[in-house]
BALOBA-1460 file (C-alpha; in Angstrom, 3 decimals):
// residues 316
<rec num="1" residu="m" x="-19.138" y="-9.267" z="6.524"/>
<rec num="2" residu="s" x="-18.755" y="-5.518" z="6.620"/>
<rec num="3" residu="r" x="-15.942" y="-3.866" z="8.506"/>
<rec num="4" residu="r" x="-18.389" y="-2.464" z="11.064"/>
<rec num="5" residu="k" x="-19.068" y="-6.026" z="12.284"/>
<rec num="6" residu="s" x="-15.424" y="-6.389" z="13.309"/>
<rec num="7" residu="t" x="-14.805" y="-2.949" z="14.823"/>
<rec num="8" residu="t" x="-13.428" y="-4.285" z="18.080"/>
<rec num="9" residu="l" x="-10.868" y="-6.534" z="16.406"/>
<rec num="10" residu="i" x="-9.695" y="-3.773" z="14.102"/>
<rec num="11" residu="t" x="-9.400" y="-1.289" z="16.947"/>
<rec num="12" residu="i" x="-7.194" y="-3.748" z="18.839"/>
<rec num="13" residu="a" x="-5.073" y="-4.348" z="15.740"/>
<rec num="14" residu="a" x="-4.762" y="-0.627" z="15.110"/>
<rec num="15" residu="a" x="-3.608" y="0.027" z="18.649"/>
<rec num="16" residu="a" x="-1.010" y="-2.714" z="18.385"/>
<rec num="17" residu="a" x="0.236" y="-1.431" z="15.027"/>
<rec num="18" residu="l" x="0.553" y="2.104" z="16.343"/>
<rec num="19" residu="t" x="2.478" y="0.882" z="19.360"/>
<rec num="20" residu="l" x="4.944" y="-0.937" z="17.134"/>
<rec num="21" residu="t" x="5.323" y="2.078" z="14.867"/>
<rec num="22" residu="a" x="5.972" y="4.372" z="17.796"/>
<rec num="23" residu="c" x="8.641" y="2.028" z="19.127"/>
<rec num="24" residu="s" x="10.450" y="1.840" z="15.792"/>
<rec num="25" residu="g" x="10.084" y="5.451" z="14.758"/>
<rec num="26" residu="g" x="10.734" y="7.335" z="17.976"/>
<rec num="27" residu="g" x="7.134" y="8.435" z="18.537"/>
<rec num="28" residu="d" x="3.537" y="8.084" z="17.536"/>
<rec num="29" residu="p" x="3.110" y="9.412" z="13.978"/>
<rec num="30" residu="l" x="-0.520" y="10.240" z="14.693"/>
<rec num="31" residu="t" x="0.303" y="12.586" z="17.557"/>
<rec num="32" residu="g" x="3.311" y="14.325" z="16.032"/>
<rec num="33" residu="g" x="5.527" y="12.926" z="18.773"/>
<rec num="34" residu="g" x="8.276" y="11.409" z="16.676"/>
<rec num="35" residu="g" x="10.687" y="11.802" z="13.791"/>
<rec num="36" residu="d" x="8.087" y="10.828" z="11.186"/>
<rec num="37" residu="d" x="6.168" y="14.087" z="11.679"/>
<rec num="38" residu="s" x="6.920" y="16.865" z="9.231"/>
<rec num="39" residu="d" x="5.324" y="19.980" z="7.813"/>
<rec num="40" residu="t" x="5.839" y="20.591" z="4.100"/>
<rec num="41" residu="g" x="5.190" y="24.305" z="4.339"/>
<rec num="42" residu="s" x="2.988" y="27.064" z="5.640"/>
<rec num="43" residu="g" x="0.860" y="27.393" z="2.509"/>
<rec num="44" residu="s" x="-0.943" y="30.536" z="1.495"/>
<rec num="45" residu="g" x="-4.546" y="29.995" z="2.464"/>
<rec num="46" residu="g" x="-6.941" y="27.441" z="1.054"/>
<rec num="47" residu="g" x="-7.281" y="25.420" z="4.252"/>
<rec num="48" residu="s" x="-5.135" y="22.740" z="5.843"/>
<rec num="49" residu="i" x="-4.830" y="18.987" z="5.514"/>
<rec num="50" residu="t" x="-2.865" y="16.147" z="7.124"/>
<rec num="51" residu="v" x="-1.544" y="13.527" z="4.719"/>
<rec num="52" residu="g" x="-0.657" y="10.084" z="6.039"/>
<rec num="53" residu="a" x="1.392" y="7.180" z="4.707"/>
<rec num="54" residu="a" x="1.663" y="3.490" z="5.468"/>
<rec num="55" residu="n" x="4.987" y="1.981" z="6.509"/>
<rec num="56" residu="f" x="6.549" y="1.182" z="3.154"/>
<rec num="57" residu="p" x="8.468" y="3.386" z="0.696"/>
<rec num="58" residu="e" x="5.924" y="3.612" z="-2.125"/>
<rec num="59" residu="s" x="3.188" y="4.810" z="0.220"/>
<rec num="60" residu="e" x="5.541" y="7.482" z="1.515"/>
<rec num="61" residu="i" x="6.461" y="8.553" z="-2.028"/>
<rec num="62" residu="v" x="2.821" y="8.896" z="-3.103"/>
<rec num="63" residu="a" x="1.934" y="10.667" z="0.149"/>
<rec num="64" residu="h" x="4.635" y="13.233" z="-0.663"/>
<rec num="65" residu="l" x="3.233" y="13.591" z="-4.195"/>
<rec num="66" residu="y" x="-0.141" y="14.466" z="-2.675"/>
<rec num="67" residu="a" x="1.309" y="16.719" z="0.012"/>
<rec num="68" residu="i" x="3.566" y="18.745" z="-2.292"/>
<rec num="69" residu="a" x="0.850" y="19.198" z="-4.941"/>
<rec num="70" residu="l" x="-1.654" y="20.370" z="-2.344"/>
<rec num="71" residu="e" x="0.864" y="22.721" z="-0.771"/>
<rec num="72" residu="d" x="1.593" y="24.176" z="-4.206"/>
<rec num="73" residu="a" x="-2.147" y="24.808" z="-4.543"/>
<rec num="74" residu="g" x="-2.080" y="26.911" z="-1.381"/>
<rec num="75" residu="l" x="-3.070" y="24.511" z="1.375"/>
<rec num="76" residu="t" x="-1.195" y="24.161" z="4.643"/>
<rec num="77" residu="v" x="-0.025" y="20.557" z="4.648"/>
<rec num="78" residu="d" x="1.194" y="18.357" z="7.473"/>
<rec num="79" residu="t" x="2.425" y="14.785" z="7.020"/>
<rec num="80" residu="r" x="2.210" y="11.748" z="9.283"/>
<rec num="81" residu="l" x="4.375" y="8.984" z="7.813"/>
<rec num="82" residu="q" x="4.987" y="5.304" z="8.633"/>
<rec num="83" residu="i" x="1.621" y="4.881" z="10.336"/>
<rec num="84" residu="g" x="1.399" y="1.170" z="9.689"/>
<rec num="85" residu="s" x="-1.131" y="-1.022" z="7.902"/>
<rec num="86" residu="r" x="-4.827" y="-0.446" z="7.114"/>
<rec num="87" residu="e" x="-5.684" y="-1.738" z="10.558"/>
<rec num="88" residu="a" x="-4.021" y="1.438" z="11.846"/>
<rec num="89" residu="y" x="-4.584" y="4.096" z="9.210"/>
<rec num="90" residu="i" x="-8.238" y="3.496" z="8.357"/>
<rec num="91" residu="p" x="-9.292" y="4.212" z="11.976"/>
<rec num="92" residu="a" x="-6.971" y="7.241" z="11.851"/>
<rec num="93" residu="l" x="-8.846" y="8.552" z="8.805"/>
<rec num="94" residu="e" x="-12.159" y="7.933" z="10.521"/>
<rec num="95" residu="d" x="-11.251" y="9.751" z="13.734"/>
<rec num="96" residu="g" x="-9.565" y="12.675" z="11.968"/>
<rec num="97" residu="s" x="-5.993" y="11.939" z="13.074"/>
<rec num="98" residu="i" x="-5.192" y="12.156" z="9.368"/>
<rec num="99" residu="d" x="-7.291" y="13.490" z="6.489"/>
<rec num="100" residu="l" x="-5.830" y="11.794" z="3.418"/>
<rec num="101" residu="i" x="-3.750" y="8.723" z="2.551"/>
<rec num="102" residu="p" x="-2.839" y="6.846" z="-0.650"/>
<rec num="103" residu="d" x="-4.293" y="3.355" z="-0.883"/>
<rec num="104" residu="y" x="-4.910" y="0.580" z="-3.404"/>
<rec num="105" residu="t" x="-8.415" y="-0.074" z="-4.684"/>
<rec num="106" residu="g" x="-8.801" y="-3.850" z="-4.525"/>
<rec num="107" residu="n" x="-7.257" y="-4.484" z="-1.127"/>
<rec num="108" residu="l" x="-9.049" y="-1.461" z="0.302"/>
<rec num="109" residu="l" x="-12.418" y="-2.815" z="-0.839"/>
<rec num="110" residu="r" x="-11.712" y="-6.245" z="0.627"/>
<rec num="111" residu="f" x="-10.618" y="-4.679" z="3.894"/>
<rec num="112" residu="l" x="-13.828" y="-2.692" z="4.183"/>
<rec num="113" residu="d" x="-16.079" y="-5.533" z="3.016"/>
<rec num="114" residu="t" x="-14.704" y="-9.016" z="3.618"/>
<rec num="115" residu="e" x="-17.448" y="-10.499" z="1.433"/>
<rec num="116" residu="a" x="-16.522" y="-8.425" z="-1.622"/>
<rec num="117" residu="t" x="-15.751" y="-10.566" z="-4.657"/>
<rec num="118" residu="a" x="-14.877" y="-7.926" z="-7.274"/>
<rec num="119" residu="t" x="-11.466" y="-8.406" z="-8.885"/>
<rec num="120" residu="s" x="-11.531" y="-6.268" z="-12.043"/>
<rec num="121" residu="a" x="-10.727" y="-2.573" z="-11.857"/>
<rec num="122" residu="e" x="-14.174" y="-1.679" z="-13.195"/>
<rec num="123" residu="d" x="-16.072" y="-3.798" z="-10.676"/>
<rec num="124" residu="i" x="-13.915" y="-2.603" z="-7.789"/>
<rec num="125" residu="d" x="-14.370" y="1.052" z="-8.741"/>
<rec num="126" residu="a" x="-18.144" y="0.491" z="-8.837"/>
<rec num="127" residu="a" x="-18.287" y="-1.154" z="-5.393"/>
<rec num="128" residu="l" x="-15.757" y="0.965" z="-3.503"/>
<rec num="129" residu="p" x="-17.751" y="4.223" z="-2.994"/>
<rec num="130" residu="a" x="-20.521" y="2.553" z="-0.992"/>
<rec num="131" residu="a" x="-18.052" y="0.612" z="1.153"/>
<rec num="132" residu="l" x="-16.182" y="3.833" z="1.940"/>
<rec num="133" residu="e" x="-19.333" y="5.857" z="2.579"/>
<rec num="134" residu="a" x="-20.375" y="3.394" z="5.284"/>
<rec num="135" residu="e" x="-17.201" y="4.326" z="7.170"/>
<rec num="136" residu="g" x="-17.434" y="8.085" z="6.617"/>
<rec num="137" residu="l" x="-14.696" y="7.964" z="3.983"/>
<rec num="138" residu="a" x="-14.422" y="8.842" z="0.293"/>
<rec num="139" residu="a" x="-12.072" y="8.131" z="-2.598"/>
<rec num="140" residu="l" x="-11.151" y="10.325" z="-5.527"/>
<rec num="141" residu="t" x="-10.407" y="9.086" z="-9.053"/>
<rec num="142" residu="p" x="-7.931" y="6.152" z="-9.094"/>
<rec num="143" residu="a" x="-4.696" y="6.502" z="-11.043"/>
<rec num="144" residu="p" x="-3.780" y="4.256" z="-13.968"/>
<rec num="145" residu="a" x="-0.819" y="3.253" z="-11.792"/>
<rec num="146" residu="e" x="-1.227" y="-0.198" z="-10.282"/>
<rec num="147" residu="n" x="0.829" y="-2.056" z="-7.706"/>
<rec num="148" residu="k" x="-0.516" y="-5.554" z="-7.176"/>
<rec num="149" residu="d" x="0.221" y="-8.177" z="-4.594"/>
<rec num="150" residu="a" x="2.191" y="-11.049" z="-6.065"/>
<rec num="151" residu="v" x="3.666" y="-14.358" z="-5.012"/>
<rec num="152" residu="v" x="7.327" y="-14.168" z="-5.935"/>
<rec num="153" residu="v" x="10.104" y="-16.772" z="-5.998"/>
<rec num="154" residu="t" x="13.735" y="-16.796" z="-7.058"/>
<rec num="155" residu="a" x="14.573" y="-17.852" z="-10.602"/>
<rec num="156" residu="e" x="16.360" y="-20.895" z="-9.173"/>
<rec num="157" residu="t" x="13.291" y="-22.038" z="-7.237"/>
<rec num="158" residu="a" x="11.060" y="-21.460" z="-10.254"/>
<rec num="159" residu="e" x="13.343" y="-23.639" z="-12.378"/>
<rec num="160" residu="d" x="13.953" y="-26.383" z="-9.804"/>
<rec num="161" residu="w" x="10.270" y="-26.749" z="-8.942"/>
<rec num="162" residu="n" x="8.965" y="-25.986" z="-12.450"/>
<rec num="163" residu="l" x="6.820" y="-23.114" z="-11.200"/>
<rec num="164" residu="t" x="4.709" y="-20.924" z="-13.465"/>
<rec num="165" residu="t" x="1.553" y="-20.225" z="-11.465"/>
<rec num="166" residu="i" x="0.768" y="-19.834" z="-7.767"/>
<rec num="167" residu="g" x="-1.071" y="-23.152" z="-7.922"/>
<rec num="168" residu="d" x="2.154" y="-24.919" z="-8.871"/>
<rec num="169" residu="l" x="3.453" y="-24.150" z="-5.372"/>
<rec num="170" residu="a" x="0.801" y="-26.367" z="-3.767"/>
<rec num="171" residu="a" x="2.899" y="-29.444" z="-4.522"/>
<rec num="172" residu="y" x="5.633" y="-27.955" z="-2.343"/>
<rec num="173" residu="n" x="3.606" y="-26.850" z="0.676"/>
<rec num="174" residu="a" x="5.705" y="-28.954" z="3.044"/>
<rec num="175" residu="e" x="8.914" y="-27.365" z="1.763"/>
<rec num="176" residu="t" x="7.833" y="-23.719" z="1.533"/>
<rec num="177" residu="a" x="8.359" y="-20.967" z="4.055"/>
<rec num="178" residu="f" x="6.456" y="-17.850" z="2.986"/>
<rec num="179" residu="a" x="7.162" y="-14.217" z="3.935"/>
<rec num="180" residu="a" x="4.671" y="-11.339" z="4.044"/>
<rec num="181" residu="n" x="3.291" y="-8.680" z="6.351"/>
<rec num="182" residu="a" x="1.694" y="-10.171" z="9.462"/>
<rec num="183" residu="e" x="-1.769" y="-9.082" z="8.255"/>
<rec num="184" residu="f" x="-1.380" y="-11.289" z="5.167"/>
<rec num="185" residu="a" x="-2.044" y="-14.329" z="7.355"/>
<rec num="186" residu="e" x="-5.646" y="-13.205" z="7.942"/>
<rec num="187" residu="r" x="-6.672" y="-11.102" z="4.963"/>
<rec num="188" residu="p" x="-9.073" y="-12.726" z="2.478"/>
<rec num="189" residu="a" x="-6.608" y="-12.502" z="-0.411"/>
<rec num="190" residu="g" x="-3.698" y="-13.545" z="1.818"/>
<rec num="191" residu="l" x="-3.045" y="-17.035" z="3.121"/>
<rec num="192" residu="p" x="-6.790" y="-17.865" z="3.310"/>
<rec num="193" residu="g" x="-7.252" y="-16.914" z="-0.341"/>
<rec num="194" residu="l" x="-4.146" y="-18.735" z="-1.540"/>
<rec num="195" residu="a" x="-5.335" y="-21.875" z="0.241"/>
<rec num="196" residu="a" x="-8.910" y="-21.659" z="-1.037"/>
<rec num="197" residu="v" x="-8.084" y="-20.694" z="-4.619"/>
<rec num="198" residu="y" x="-4.860" y="-22.596" z="-5.238"/>
<rec num="199" residu="g" x="-4.398" y="-25.091" z="-2.403"/>
<rec num="200" residu="f" x="-1.190" y="-23.321" z="-1.440"/>
<rec num="201" residu="e" x="-0.632" y="-23.629" z="2.327"/>
<rec num="202" residu="p" x="3.027" y="-23.041" z="3.212"/>
<rec num="203" residu="v" x="4.353" y="-25.046" z="6.108"/>
<rec num="204" residu="r" x="5.799" y="-21.911" z="7.727"/>
<rec num="205" residu="f" x="4.700" y="-18.274" z="7.625"/>
<rec num="206" residu="v" x="7.363" y="-15.631" z="8.293"/>
<rec num="207" residu="p" x="5.856" y="-12.224" z="9.164"/>
<rec num="208" residu="i" x="8.049" y="-9.329" z="8.018"/>
<rec num="209" residu="a" x="6.661" y="-5.830" z="8.548"/>
<rec num="210" residu="d" x="8.124" y="-3.942" z="5.607"/>
<rec num="211" residu="g" x="5.453" y="-4.285" z="2.935"/>
<rec num="212" residu="g" x="7.515" y="-6.540" z="0.703"/>
<rec num="213" residu="g" x="10.532" y="-4.265" z="1.124"/>
<rec num="214" residu="p" x="14.256" y="-4.868" z="1.699"/>
<rec num="215" residu="a" x="13.902" y="-7.325" z="4.587"/>
<rec num="216" residu="t" x="11.406" y="-9.428" z="2.643"/>
<rec num="217" residu="v" x="13.588" y="-9.300" z="-0.456"/>
<rec num="218" residu="a" x="16.633" y="-10.350" z="1.585"/>
<rec num="219" residu="a" x="14.739" y="-13.260" z="3.161"/>
<rec num="220" residu="l" x="13.809" y="-14.542" z="-0.293"/>
<rec num="221" residu="k" x="17.212" y="-13.915" z="-1.838"/>
<rec num="222" residu="d" x="19.085" y="-15.573" z="1.038"/>
<rec num="223" residu="g" x="16.847" y="-18.647" z="1.120"/>
<rec num="224" residu="e" x="15.259" y="-17.988" z="4.491"/>
<rec num="225" residu="v" x="11.946" y="-18.337" z="2.660"/>
<rec num="226" residu="q" x="11.108" y="-19.962" z="-0.653"/>
<rec num="227" residu="a" x="8.298" y="-17.563" z="-1.638"/>
<rec num="228" residu="a" x="7.136" y="-14.117" z="-0.605"/>
<rec num="229" residu="n" x="4.421" y="-11.538" z="-1.059"/>
<rec num="230" residu="i" x="6.244" y="-8.775" z="-2.941"/>
<rec num="231" residu="f" x="4.441" y="-6.007" z="-4.787"/>
<rec num="232" residu="t" x="4.732" y="-5.758" z="-8.550"/>
<rec num="233" residu="t" x="6.330" y="-2.281" z="-8.622"/>
<rec num="234" residu="t" x="9.229" y="-3.397" z="-6.392"/>
<rec num="235" residu="p" x="12.531" y="-2.715" z="-8.212"/>
<rec num="236" residu="a" x="14.120" y="-5.854" z="-6.736"/>
<rec num="237" residu="i" x="11.916" y="-8.089" z="-8.875"/>
<rec num="238" residu="e" x="13.923" y="-7.018" z="-11.908"/>
<rec num="239" residu="s" x="17.277" y="-6.362" z="-10.257"/>
<rec num="240" residu="e" x="17.340" y="-9.741" z="-8.456"/>
<rec num="241" residu="g" x="15.824" y="-11.677" z="-11.325"/>
<rec num="242" residu="f" x="12.866" y="-12.837" z="-9.253"/>
<rec num="243" residu="v" x="9.913" y="-14.593" z="-10.879"/>
<rec num="244" residu="v" x="6.333" y="-13.373" z="-10.349"/>
<rec num="245" residu="l" x="4.061" y="-16.401" z="-10.386"/>
<rec num="246" residu="e" x="0.928" y="-16.064" z="-12.491"/>
<rec num="247" residu="d" x="-2.436" y="-15.592" z="-10.739"/>
<rec num="248" residu="p" x="-4.832" y="-17.057" z="-13.343"/>
<rec num="249" residu="d" x="-7.822" y="-17.246" z="-10.996"/>
<rec num="250" residu="a" x="-7.433" y="-13.627" z="-9.815"/>
<rec num="251" residu="n" x="-6.892" y="-14.239" z="-6.111"/>
<rec num="252" residu="f" x="-5.313" y="-10.786" z="-6.076"/>
<rec num="253" residu="a" x="-7.659" y="-8.036" z="-7.190"/>
<rec num="254" residu="a" x="-6.798" y="-4.960" z="-9.264"/>
<rec num="255" residu="q" x="-4.824" y="-2.480" z="-7.172"/>
<rec num="256" residu="n" x="-4.905" y="1.017" z="-8.617"/>
<rec num="257" residu="v" x="-3.470" y="3.821" z="-6.509"/>
<rec num="258" residu="v" x="-6.255" y="5.981" z="-5.079"/>
<rec num="259" residu="p" x="-6.443" y="8.975" z="-2.719"/>
<rec num="260" residu="v" x="-8.679" y="8.156" z="0.264"/>
<rec num="261" residu="l" x="-10.012" y="10.889" z="2.536"/>
<rec num="262" residu="n" x="-12.216" y="11.469" z="5.510"/>
<rec num="263" residu="a" x="-15.428" y="12.423" z="3.680"/>
<rec num="264" residu="d" x="-15.680" y="15.695" z="5.615"/>
<rec num="265" residu="e" x="-12.370" y="16.837" z="4.117"/>
<rec num="266" residu="v" x="-13.282" y="16.473" z="0.436"/>
<rec num="267" residu="t" x="-13.353" y="19.821" z="-1.377"/>
<rec num="268" residu="d" x="-13.470" y="20.845" z="-5.018"/>
<rec num="269" residu="e" x="-9.932" y="22.211" z="-4.733"/>
<rec num="270" residu="i" x="-8.472" y="19.013" z="-3.310"/>
<rec num="271" residu="t" x="-10.378" y="16.943" z="-5.847"/>
<rec num="272" residu="q" x="-9.102" y="19.031" z="-8.760"/>
<rec num="273" residu="v" x="-5.474" y="18.864" z="-7.621"/>
<rec num="274" residu="l" x="-5.409" y="15.146" z="-6.857"/>
<rec num="275" residu="d" x="-7.433" y="14.081" z="-9.895"/>
<rec num="276" residu="a" x="-4.938" y="15.907" z="-12.131"/>
<rec num="277" residu="l" x="-2.057" y="14.215" z="-10.345"/>
<rec num="278" residu="s" x="-3.614" y="10.757" z="-10.493"/>
<rec num="279" residu="a" x="-4.295" y="11.113" z="-14.220"/>
<rec num="280" residu="e" x="-0.542" y="11.427" z="-14.817"/>
<rec num="281" residu="l" x="0.620" y="8.626" z="-12.501"/>
<rec num="282" residu="t" x="1.385" y="5.370" z="-14.317"/>
<rec num="283" residu="t" x="2.724" y="2.010" z="-13.221"/>
<rec num="284" residu="e" x="5.976" y="2.829" z="-14.992"/>
<rec num="285" residu="d" x="6.192" y="6.037" z="-12.931"/>
<rec num="286" residu="l" x="5.773" y="4.056" z="-9.703"/>
<rec num="287" residu="i" x="8.540" y="1.667" z="-10.680"/>
<rec num="288" residu="a" x="10.847" y="4.572" z="-11.588"/>
<rec num="289" residu="l" x="10.095" y="6.420" z="-8.345"/>
<rec num="290" residu="n" x="10.621" y="3.270" z="-6.288"/>
<rec num="291" residu="t" x="13.894" y="2.596" z="-8.079"/>
<rec num="292" residu="r" x="15.170" y="6.085" z="-7.242"/>
<rec num="293" residu="v" x="14.252" y="5.701" z="-3.578"/>
<rec num="294" residu="s" x="14.997" y="2.033" z="-2.928"/>
<rec num="295" residu="g" x="17.699" y="1.441" z="-5.527"/>
<rec num="296" residu="d" x="21.329" y="2.531" z="-5.639"/>
<rec num="297" residu="e" x="20.501" y="6.249" z="-5.762"/>
<rec num="298" residu="k" x="18.747" y="6.179" z="-2.355"/>
<rec num="299" residu="a" x="16.904" y="9.419" z="-3.142"/>
<rec num="300" residu="e" x="14.713" y="10.869" z="-0.416"/>
<rec num="301" residu="p" x="11.021" y="10.124" z="-1.101"/>
<rec num="302" residu="e" x="10.161" y="13.821" z="-0.868"/>
<rec num="303" residu="t" x="12.897" y="14.718" z="-3.369"/>
<rec num="304" residu="a" x="11.806" y="12.069" z="-5.862"/>
<rec num="305" residu="a" x="8.178" y="13.142" z="-5.504"/>
<rec num="306" residu="r" x="8.909" y="16.837" z="-5.997"/>
<rec num="307" residu="e" x="11.038" y="16.252" z="-9.093"/>
<rec num="308" residu="w" x="8.363" y="14.012" z="-10.630"/>
<rec num="309" residu="l" x="5.725" y="16.704" z="-10.060"/>
<rec num="310" residu="e" x="7.962" y="19.335" z="-11.638"/>
<rec num="311" residu="e" x="8.698" y="17.076" z="-14.609"/>
<rec num="312" residu="k" x="4.987" y="16.545" z="-15.200"/>
<rec num="313" residu="g" x="4.255" y="20.262" z="-14.875"/>
<rec num="314" residu="l" x="1.933" y="19.690" z="-11.920"/>
<rec num="315" residu="i" x="3.644" y="22.243" z="-9.664"/>
<rec num="316" residu="g" x="5.235" y="25.594" z="-10.410"/>
């Protein structure tokens, strides 16, 4: 089923997500009414663009990478951060509330086309342009950097239950509370996919709206849940000694970072700037940037992004 066949449901979800974001952030990030609205600079010609971000730190970091690089190229850049999930920011791209946002190839394809079956990076990259075009959107070249969904448990749980793969959890359905974003309960690769592919159906689902961030990590660490959807570039996986369960049947598709735009906003200049940036962005870079922002240093996402761009020679 294409996304156009579920427009009403997505519009309702987007409105709800925006309401929640406005309540938590002091205003609606799509109207510039709250603390999440910022302008990175006046630019020096070359047009203007509004860069959005979802409501988790890595999205904000990559959005700042895009915004700073485009500003350095002479565009006037505005940012709208902490918008929410795809149910909120894809309609915002379509209606022009924002022009550009970082996304992840596999989950984006499955969101746009719920019948998509591609899991490899090559197959996803081949299918994504048509799915985006149907919505008036476009993607530029994906980065080598990848941040995949994962089912994660503590080392203690992995040892006690002898867990190696996601399928091993099926024997413990009745004992497992599982944490993830609320949308994970409905998305094809979320709870429906885990049930269909691996027979894993946790007895309790705990929705936590931080994209596998600190609250999700704390819930897993403290034993509130026994497993969680935490993304593979999350620094806590290493620092807390968590175990990423193997996904041998590829329930989770490849997830390369990709700039997604309203198709009307694509220009040669923007393409050149963002393609050069994406070519330099690796998975190791994402982990390092996330560690700076979410680890002990607590660097501001904009600061970490700017220093990475300078280090790579992408801005003057």
